[in-house]
VOVEX-841064 format. One record per residue (C-alpha): x, y, z. Coordinates in steps of 0.001 Angstrom, whole numbers, plus 524288, in hexadecimal, padded with zeros to 5 digits. Layout:
<rs>
XYZ...
</rs>
This chain:
<rs>
2ED2CEAADC684252F2EBEA6FF6770A2F459EB569673A62FBE5EB8376803030484EAC3F67E6830837EB058670A230BD9EBDF86752D313B4EB8696808C31B5FEAF426779731EF0EBA8C66E86323A6EC2DB679DB32B7DEB7D76803A33200EB4AB67336335EBEC2F5671CA33BABEC32E67F88344BCEB7A867D373490EEBCDC6700E35099EC7F4676A1354BEEC23768391362B7EC79B6842035FC1ED61B6825D362D8EE12C68BB53595BEEC3A68E5735A21EFB0D68DB034EC2F0172694D134B3BF0EAC69A513427FF1A76698B934206F253468E9633E51F32D86933F33C61F40AF68E77348C8F4810692223415CF54CC694163363CF503A69CDF339DAF42806A13932D43F3D0C69B3932D98F2EDD696B332EBDF2D8E687EA3244CF2487682813274BF1D36675F2335B8F20B76757833E14F17B666D1834B08F1125670033529FF0BB96646335F3FF03F06633336826F07C3657D436F11EFA996575C36235EF2E76578B358F5EF86E64D2434ACFEF5E5650A634DCAEF3E965F183480FEFE1C6683033E77F01AB672D233391F0B7B675673310BF12076827D32412F0EFC6890431A54F185068F28323B1F1AF969A5F32FE3F1D156921F33579F0FAF6955633CB8F078768B3F343ADEFA6A68B2234C38EF5766801C35350EE85E67F3D35F9BEE68D676E636A90EDC7F67617376CDEDFE467DD137F77EEA0B6773438167EF893674FB3765DEFFFA66E5A3726BF0D81669EB364FAF110066F5635CC6F1C2A66A07351DEF21F66725E347A1F29EE66B27339E7F2F4F66C02331FFF38A0663AF3345FF46A36681C34128F437E66F1134F71F439166B5235450F35B16692135FE0F30F867119369B9F265D66DDC3723FF1F3B677B437B85F1386676E637A58F097C681C538195EFCFC684DE3774EEF29E6878B37D9CEE75168EC9372EAEE6BD6990C365B5EECEF69BF03660BEFBD169CC635CE3F06AA6A0F535DF3F130D698D9354DDF1E9569B9C35554F29FE6923434F80F37716905234D29F3CAA6829A34DA6F4B1267F8C3424BF518E6788D344E3F550066A5334AF5F626D669563528CF6173676103614AF6252674EF369D5F588067BE4377ACF538367A1B3790AF47356826837333F3D8B678C93732FF3AA866A6A3671BF3F78663113626FF367D6584B35A9FF3A2B64C643532FF2D6F64B43344AEF2E5D6488633957F274B64EFA331B7F1D5B6470B329D8F16A36519231D99F176C6492832430F0E3363F7732A78F04BC6491131FE2F03716536831577EF8DD652A130B73F0290657BB30146F079864E322F4EDF0F7664F9E2FBE5F17D8659BC2FD00F269F65A8330683F2D786639E302BCF3B64666C430D8FF45666687F30A75F4F046736431276F590766BC43092CF5796660272FD93F59776693D30375F667566D83303A7F6BB965F9C2F759F664B659392EC43F705B659362DFAFF6BE765FDF2D2E9F718B664C02D4DDF7CF066E4F2E3A3F7AB766DA52E31CF702E678342ED61F65A6675812E668F589E674C12EBDAF4AFE672272DE71F454966F4E2DC4DF4EFE6644F2E9FEF4CB665F382E7CBF3E0965DB62DBBBF40F56558B2E521F45AD64AFD2EAD9F37F76498D2E5EDF2D4D6404D2DB9AF24226459E2D754F2DD16502A2CAFEF35DB64E8C2C64EF4125656DF2B8E4F406065D432B4A3F4D79657B02B756F5C06656852C15DF5FF2660C42BF2BF5344668442CA46F4BDD66EDD2C307F3ED366DF82C81AF35796639F2C54BF28DB65C5C2CFB3F1F21658152CE52F15F364C8B2BFA3F157764CE42BE1AF13AD65B7D2B513F1B946642D2B9CCF256E66E432B913F1BE3679AD2C1BBF1219672842CDD7F1A706752D2D58DF1756681822DB92F24266863D2E603F223E690A62ECF4F2CA9698A02F859F267D69FEF2F147F196869E9F2E46EF1E946A4322D880F1E6269B2D2D220F2B8E698982C3B3F28F8696122C03AF3674691022CBC2F3D6A68AD12C4C6F4A236878C2C267F576368DAC2B76CF60D268A1D2AEF1F56AE683362BA29F522C67AAA2C069F5ED56761B2CCA8F5C9467E502D38BF5057682CD2D6C7F4DBC6910B2E551F4CBE68DDE2EDF5F5864690CC2F929F568A68723302B1F5D9769033301F1F51D969967303C4F475868EFE31012F404668A9C30BEDF35BB681132FFA7F328B679482FDD4F26386713E2F186F21EA66A1C2EFBCF13986665E2E5DFF12C865B422E8B0F04C96574D2EEE2EF9D365F042F1CDEFF0B66C972FB79EF7C56755D2F5ADEEC6A67D082F722EF4C3689532EB3AEFCB1685152DD30EF81B684392CF25EFBCB686DA2CC3FF040167AB72C9C9F006966C832CF5EF0BBB664C82DB30F124166ABC2E3E4F14A9676602E8DEF22506791C2F427F20FE682AD2F7C9F2E17688D33032EF2FEC6921E304B8F3BB669B00311B2F426A69D1731967F3DDF6A8EC31E14F4B886AC6B32B33F52216AAD333574F4AC36B2C633FF5F55096B02133A78F62226B42A32E52F69F46B75232626F6D0A6AB6331A03F75666A9E5311CBF76A469D8B30475F7BB969A5B2FB9FF8260690C02F0E6F8C8B68F832E655F8B02685312D979F911B681882D16CF876C689642DB00F802B692222E7DAF8108699792F12EF769869E542FCFEF75556A718306BEF6A446A8D7310C5F68806B39631B19F5DC66B37432734F5BC06BBAD33037F51876C18C32CC8F4B216CE7233AF8F46F76CF2734305F4A4D6C33434410F3ED16B9BF33CCEF35EE6C34B32EFCF3B076C3AE3265EF45C46BE2E31875F4ACC6BD9630F95F52636B486302CFF599E6B70C2FB42F5F676ABB62EE4AF668C6AC802E511F6CB76A2AB2D868F74716A3BE2CF39F7B7669A932C96AF887669EA72BDB9F8AB6695DE2B5A8F8BC76A2542BD6EF97BA6A6C82B7EBF9F8E69B742AA11F9C4669F9D2ABBFFA58A6AB1F2AB60FB0F36A17E29E49FACBA69BF329262FB56769E1528A03FA93669F872893CFA5786ADF02871AF97256AA782937BF97106A25629B21F9D4A6AD8C2973DF920B6B66129B14F87D26AC582A778F7FA06AB842AE83F7A3D69FA02BC4AF74F06A0BD2C4E0F68F16A1B62D179F661D6A8D42DB2CF5B096A92F2E720F57B16B13E2F202F4E136AE082FB9FF49FD6B8803068BF40066B8A93124EF3C8D6C10F31CB8F322E6C00B3283BF2DEF6C8593332AF243D6C5F0335BCF1B236D16434311F15586CEDF3471BF10976C16E33C31F06B36BF9132FDAF0D0B6C4C7327F4F19006C13A31AC0F1DE36C6063110CF26266BE2D304B6F2CDB6C2FA2FC3DF342A6B9312EE8CF398E6B89A2E4EDF415B6B0832D98EF49736B5932D065F50896AC502C2C4F564B6ACE72B938F5DD56A45D2AF46F669E6AAC12A37DF6D0C6A4922989DF73DA6ABE928DC9F7D5B6A86E28870F86EA6B26A288AEF7D026BD7E27D57F75FD6B6DB28529F6C156AF4229278F66186B1B529A4BF5C176AA292A801F57516AD562B002F4BA36A9252BDFBF470B6A9DE2C883F3CAF6AB242D195F38D56B61F2DCCCF2F556B3C62E7EEF2AC36BC482F362F21A66B9C42FD91F1C496C31E30885F14B66BC5C31458F0D476C0EA31F43F0A446B73D3289DEFF7B6BB0733460EFA546B3A1334DEEEBEC6B7203411BEE9F76AEE9347DCEF0676A38133E0AEE96469AB533160EE9356A29A32A01EF6016A4D531D4FEF6516AC9B312B1F005A6AEFA307E3EFF5A6B92E2FCA5F091E6B8982F0C4F0C306C0CC2E75FF14986B9082DAE8F1BDE6BCB22D1C3F22376B2F32C4DFF293B6B5232BB96F30806AC282AECEF368D6B09D2A509F41246AD7829A74F48406B51428EE0F503D6B05928789F58E26B9DD27A7AF5FD06B81327404F69C76C0E327933F71D66CC2F27929F72326DAFD2707FF67206E032269E6F641F6D341274C7F5C676CCE327561F50A56C42928291F4A7D6C14028643F3F1D6B87E29385F39456B5CF29B48F2DD86B09B2A8B7F28026B3752B259F1D7D6AF752BDBAF19E96B8532C923F107A6B6822D37DF0A8C6BF462DE1EF03D86B7692E9EBEFBCA6BBB32F38AEF97B6B0AC3008BEF2446AF4130937EF2EF6A31A31670EECF569FE432046EEF00694F232A1EEE3EE693813354AEE6FB68A21338C5ED915686433433FEDCE167C75345A9EE69C6719433B4DEDFE36693F33076EDD9C673353293BEE60067CFF31E8DEDF4C684C931383EE70A68B02309B4EE0E369440300C9EE47469F7D2F2B3EE63F6A3872E8F8EEE796AAE22DC3EEEE2F6B2942D233EF9476B2562C66EEFB306BB302BC0AF03776B4532B0F5F0A8C6BB2D2A61CF104C6B2B829C78F1A0F6B82D293DDF1CC96AC4C28A33F258E6B35C28A85F2BDC6C0CB27EDFF347C6C42527DB4F3DDD6CF8A27261F46EF6D2BC270F3F52396DC2F268D0F510C6E87025DA3F59346E2E525BDAF50896D6F224F7BF485C6D8BD253C5F3CBA6D07725ED3F32FF6D17526641F2C436C66E26EA0F20576C8BC27CA5F1F586C44F27FC2F16566B913286CBF0A946BEAF29575F0A716BF3A29C99F00236B7472A94AEF9556BAC62B2BFEF1686B2B62C08EEEC0C6B2C32C8FCEEC706A68E2D5C7EE4EB6A6182DFEEEE1C369BD72ED12EDB2F699C72F605EDCB868E13302DBED8516883B309A2EDDAE67C32316E5EDC7B675BF31DC0EE5B566C6532744EDE096642233102EE0F565961332C7ED5EB64F9B33EA4ED7B76470A34142EE5056411E33405EE70D63AC632955EE24A644053247FEE8D16505F31855EE2D46569331015EE4EA662B8306DEEDA08666E72FF2DED706673132F217ED4DB679992E95DEDB88683692DF54ED43F68B882D413EDC62690F52C935ED95569A8D2BDA7EE1D269E6F2B438EDE426A95B2A81DEE5AE6AD6E2A5D1EE3ED6BC0229B22EE7436C5C429481EECEF6CCE428A18EF0E86C33E27E72EED4D6BAE327FCDEE80B6AD1F2745DEE9BC6A3CD2702DEE0EE698B4269F4EE71F68CA42612CEE2A6681A226346EE5FB6735125CA7EF32F674FC265DDEF70C6801025BD5EF58368B0725FA4EEFA06982E25A2EEE1E9699E8261DAEDCE96A59D26B05EE14C6B084275F5ED9A96B72627C5EEDEB36C3A128ABBEDBF06C6A729156EDD5C6D3DC29E80EE3156D7802A96DEDE3B6CE672A038ED4486C8552A363ED2506B9E3298D0ED7736B0D82A00DED5786A3F82ADC8ED29B69F692B508ED3C5692852C2D4ED07468E702CAF4ECF4B682202D851ECE4867BCF2DDE5ED9BC674402E8FCED60866B092F1E0EE130666CE2FBF8EE05E65BF230342EE9E56534E30EC5EE80064A2931844EF082642BF31FE0EEBC2636D732A9BEF5246328B32B8CEF5E4623CD337E4EFE17624E533D60F08F562D75332E1F1269628D63264CF0A7E6285331EA9EFFA562EC2311C3EF85E62E5C309EFEF65963AD72FE1AEEE6A63EA12F65EEECBC64B302EA8DEE609651332E3A7EE7E065E252D779EE398665432D204EEC5E66FE52C6FBEEBE7679E22BF79EF75167FAF2B7CCEF50968C3D2B3BEF032568F502AA4BF0AB4686BD2A685F18FB685F2297D7F1AED684DD295F3F26C667C2B28CFDF2A09670DF2933AF375166E4D29C35F3A40662DD2A7F1F3B7B66C0A2AB3EF382367A1B2A444F4098684172A712F41C7692B9299BEF3BB46958E29C88F2F3268E1029CA9F233E696E52A627F17C86974A2A049F0A53699462A6F0EFD0C69AC02A514EF0A26930829A52EE8BA69971290BAEDDC06972928A3EEE61068CAB29601EED9F687882A0A9EE532681C12AE91EEA50680132B1DCEF089673272BC2BEE92C66B462C47EEEDC165FF12CE0AEE727656B22D70EEF01B64F232E11FEED31644C02E9D4EF6BE63D992F516EF716634012FDBAF02856307130928F078F6289A312FBF10D162EFE31DBEF184A62813326FBF236762B4732CC9F2CCC621673382FF3655620FA34025F305E62C0B33407F2EB1634AA32FF8F3CD8632B3322B3F389F62D7631A8EF2D906331E30FBAF26F462B7430633F1C9962FF22FA6BF1624629D52F1BEF0CE4631AC2E5C1F04F162E212DD30EFFE5639392D0D1EF7FD63B1E2C991EF6A66480C2BD69EEED364B4B2B5DEEF124657E42AC35EE8C265F702A1D1EEC97669782A238EFADA6652D29840F033666C7828DACF0BFE666E42805AF107E66BDB27215F0E606692926B1CF199F6629326701F235E66D0A26F9DF1D0167756270C5F23B16849F27E7DF2167689E427FA3F2B82694C827BF9F275B6A2B62757FF1B2F69DB0276E4F0F576A6D6272F8F063269BBA27BA0F0C8B6916628094EFF2568D0927331EFCE16871E27541F08B067E3E281A2F02F2678532832FEFBD666B7828EA3EF31A667FE29466EF0D565AA12A0FFEF029652EF2A9EEEFA1464CCC2B4DAEFB2A643032BEE8F057E63FC12C901F0596635062D19CF0F7F62E732DE8BF1499629732E739F1E0F6310F2F221F25EC62AB22FBFFF2E90631A630765F369162C6F30F35F3D5A6370F31AFEF465C637B03206CF47996456732D58F4EF8643EF331C1F5BD463E2F32BE4F696063DC731F77F6414637BD318B0F58B463EA130B29F52CE63E523031DF482B638232F84FF44D462EA32EEB3F3A2C6326A2E39AF340A62AD72D9B7F29C962EF72D04EF22A5625EF2C727F1A8F62E562B9ADF1507630DE2B314F11D263DD32A670F0A0A63DE029D06F038064762292ACEF8EA6464228754EF64864F8A27B8DEED9664D642728EEF831652D927802F038464ACA276B8F063063C2727071EF8D7639EF27D03EF23663DF828532EF88A6332C29299EFE9A634E829276F0D526376829CC7F17BD639BB2A0D7F1A6D647B129FAAF28B564B5D2AE92F2A1964BA22AFBEF24AC63DD22B761F2DC3634EF2BC3AF29CA6278D2C700F3405626512CF37F3A82630EE2DABDF435862D972E3D7F4B20636782EF3FF53BC6326A2F827F58E763D1D303C3F61E163AC730D45F6908643C831839F71F163F2B32329F779A64780326C2F848864129330B8F875064BD033403F82206596032971F8B0765E7A31EACF8ACD6542B3167EF7EDA6508930A62F7E9F647F6300C2F7363647152F492F6FC163FA72EB04F646763F2A2E098F6175635222D68EF56B9637152CC0BF511462E722C2E9F45C3630C42B641F3FF362BC92AA6BF43B2633CC2A603F3A4F63E6E29AF6F30BF63C2228E76F35B26424A28018F320A6437B276D2F3C6363E10267FEF3B8063CE4263EFF36DD62F7325612F3BAA630EC24B9BF3FC963A9523DA0F3D1863E492338FF44306469022BA5F3F6765230221E8F49E6655D022997F56896573C23686F4F7E6594924046F4D5564E3F24841F40D665016254E5F3E9C648652563BF319F6414326357F2AAC641E3266ACF1F7C638D1274EBF1C406364A27EBEF1CF56419F28A37F25F863E4B285C8F26906303828992F34E362E5929622F3CCE62F4429A0CF49796358F2A0CAF52EA62C142AF3FF50B4629DF2B81FF57926338D2C48BF5F5B631292CC2EF6982638CF2D929F70D9638DA2E032F749B645812EC0CF7D9A646222F5C8F8040650F730227F87F9653D330B2FF863465F7C314CFF90F8662D131EF8F8DAF66D053264FF98266745E3351DF97F06736D33999F8ABE678CA34842F8D5D679B635144F97C167ED335F79F9A1D67B4036992F99F86863037853F9B076864D380A0F906268C52388D9F964F69735394B5F8DAC6948439513F8D31685A238DD9F99B968254385D8F926C6782C37774F957A6766136D9DF8A666770035EE0F88B9676D83584BF844C6836234A04F80AA684C834235F8A5C68CD733BF3F85BC6996132F08F8C8F6966032897F89676897331B73F8D606840D31363F8D12677B33070EF92696717B2FDBCF8A07669AE2F3E5F8FA66601E2EA37F86C36593F2DDDFF8718651282D43DF7BD3651392CC6EF7A5C644942D447F84E063DA82CBB7F8606631822BF48F8610639902B83EF7A48633F62AB12F77F563A6C2AC23F696263CCD29F97F62CD640FD29F41F5F5E64F682910DF5B0964ED52858EF5B1C6457F2778AF5C6964A3226A8BF5CD5642F025F99F66A364454253CFF6B5663CFA2555FF77DA6352324AE1F815C639CE24957F877562C5A24951F7B766238D244CDF713862D4C24F57F68086285825943F6100630D826700F669B62FCD2743EF629C6351327B4EF6C3E63DEA28A04F6B0563F7A29114F6F8064BD729F78F733764ADA2A68FF7388657DD2B377F7A84655172B687F8349649AC2C2EEF8AEC64C632C9BCF89DA6599B2D667F916D65C152DE2DF8EFE668752EA95F936266F302F264F8D7567A4D2FEE6F9072681B13079BF8596686E43139CF861168F8A31D58F7D85696C732908F7F8669F96
</rs>
């Protein structure tokens, strides 16, 4: 309570300090599509340091003393606009910004540059440009935000061509991936080689690696907040693309012009279509593809209310000759209501559904055996933004989630002469409340501070097992409907601060404490569709992490170059690992296979970025260590986590030769992952048994790769003559298209995907055999829009 009282006193003091101000509020939109502009800035020429930033829905609120002021509205990728307004009372001012390159005469265009990276208190945050995703070459030419973020400091890919990722030493399940507020529990297609996110349907992507806002919780390492496009509110738009292995199509249009819009975007691979040409009958009867569909609609009801409905549906299907079938996928749905309570209080109410499941089927006709697993959420969420004054923005709210876990459903055909019971379902309720304030103190300080309170309760019906030290069941307790089996709660302080050294540089620091109540049970090197989510329980305590970081940020050459250097340290409690030889699939007593220990991760992240001009790109470098400690492993000594990599380097470059021709290249290098190899062997009868000693005591070979890409756009403009003046002018064509050519692993390095051991038939000695997955992969795709 003392923590809440202190925060309340600071906020109340700030409110009274600016009691006589008037307020300018409104929304900032894309003039071409009508999309809300996220993170747009509003500045006041007469009041240096006073300004506002638009929220997720393009809304802003700015308080100033009475008078006449010059306001500048700006956002990266848009032409800035400047207007002079007389502020004697509260005003609403909605504005549309034109995309850079558009010509317009009605407003003044400013040449001021953005330096939000210097002024903001946020650190450990990466904002992904969808435009960059379009140009960066990736595997099979499929644009992928999850592979793009792997090129940023502090983020490590899960393996060759894999869209899974690790952030600052955390495991794959410690990343909270949100699509329009709905959690996506498995963000990969085709066993990780593609992400579930179709970039044509996305508007904004932000990754929090350090201190995330108090609004977010439930994961230790990161939050990836992804927003879908709202749809074009101005006119009908169609876009799509044809690639070597997939095609996509997007349709967006107004429901009522400037009041409501919708977007539908679909994608499907067609590798299975080529199987029909196979001479093998079993291959002809096989399936191999994935599809996904994004849909969203919004409508403005009056000036103060707006409704959003969005959803994602995706599925992977793999089958072999009707004898084996495997499919998995996500379904998410979000219904949101925005309401403007006043020119300073903005509210958002959301009802969110998320489901992930997989099914594996064996046999055909009546001789079938099917197993599956599922996790399902229902989430009610309420968020408020209260713009107290030009120096304080208060955010507060809360949510309640009902989780259902189905770790193992088993179904057999009528001709099967044995019956297996399903693994019991688990139920839990997760709730949280938060409050946070962003405050400017003088001309140099910008701070964000707040708290999040979380509670997690496991409820019946169900059986709870007790285990001895060896992991064997020694007792069972049965709980009835909604009876509490276990409960955990905790406070999560969040704080970050920015001290401006001058107009070009600043020092930042942050601290956060996070809780994770859901855990992914997996002993593979990366997330697989068959991995199972389990809740915290009597035997499984929530994971807890404390992270602190400090950084130096500086811009050069009139904000043309951005540099940042961050140092972080994170300690983790109740980290999960597995007993040697653990069986985690379809195991009703899997909790007995788990081990609990501590972890630590620390490192240095460097980033140099150029975001304007013909040549753009960045260089990132991460020096880090990630370690774990368990009493039952390695004699209780610290050992490297499998995602531990000492060095990680990414170089990304894009060059616009002309308006039509863009070339791009990426080069990556990183230290090989930690891995457990046999250190010896012994023989029992005719069987050779490998001997394992140290956990993760060996390393895979170092990895490096070069990718190249070229994008050629067809002519974007046509020249027409003005009927009245006779002057010629350039007008953008309605139909636009482009070709993309790329090469993955351009110099053909055979990077190790796996290493196995076998006995050489000639020498009788054990030898290591390295498997390389991809050597040289060219691709081509055609994209269009009109």
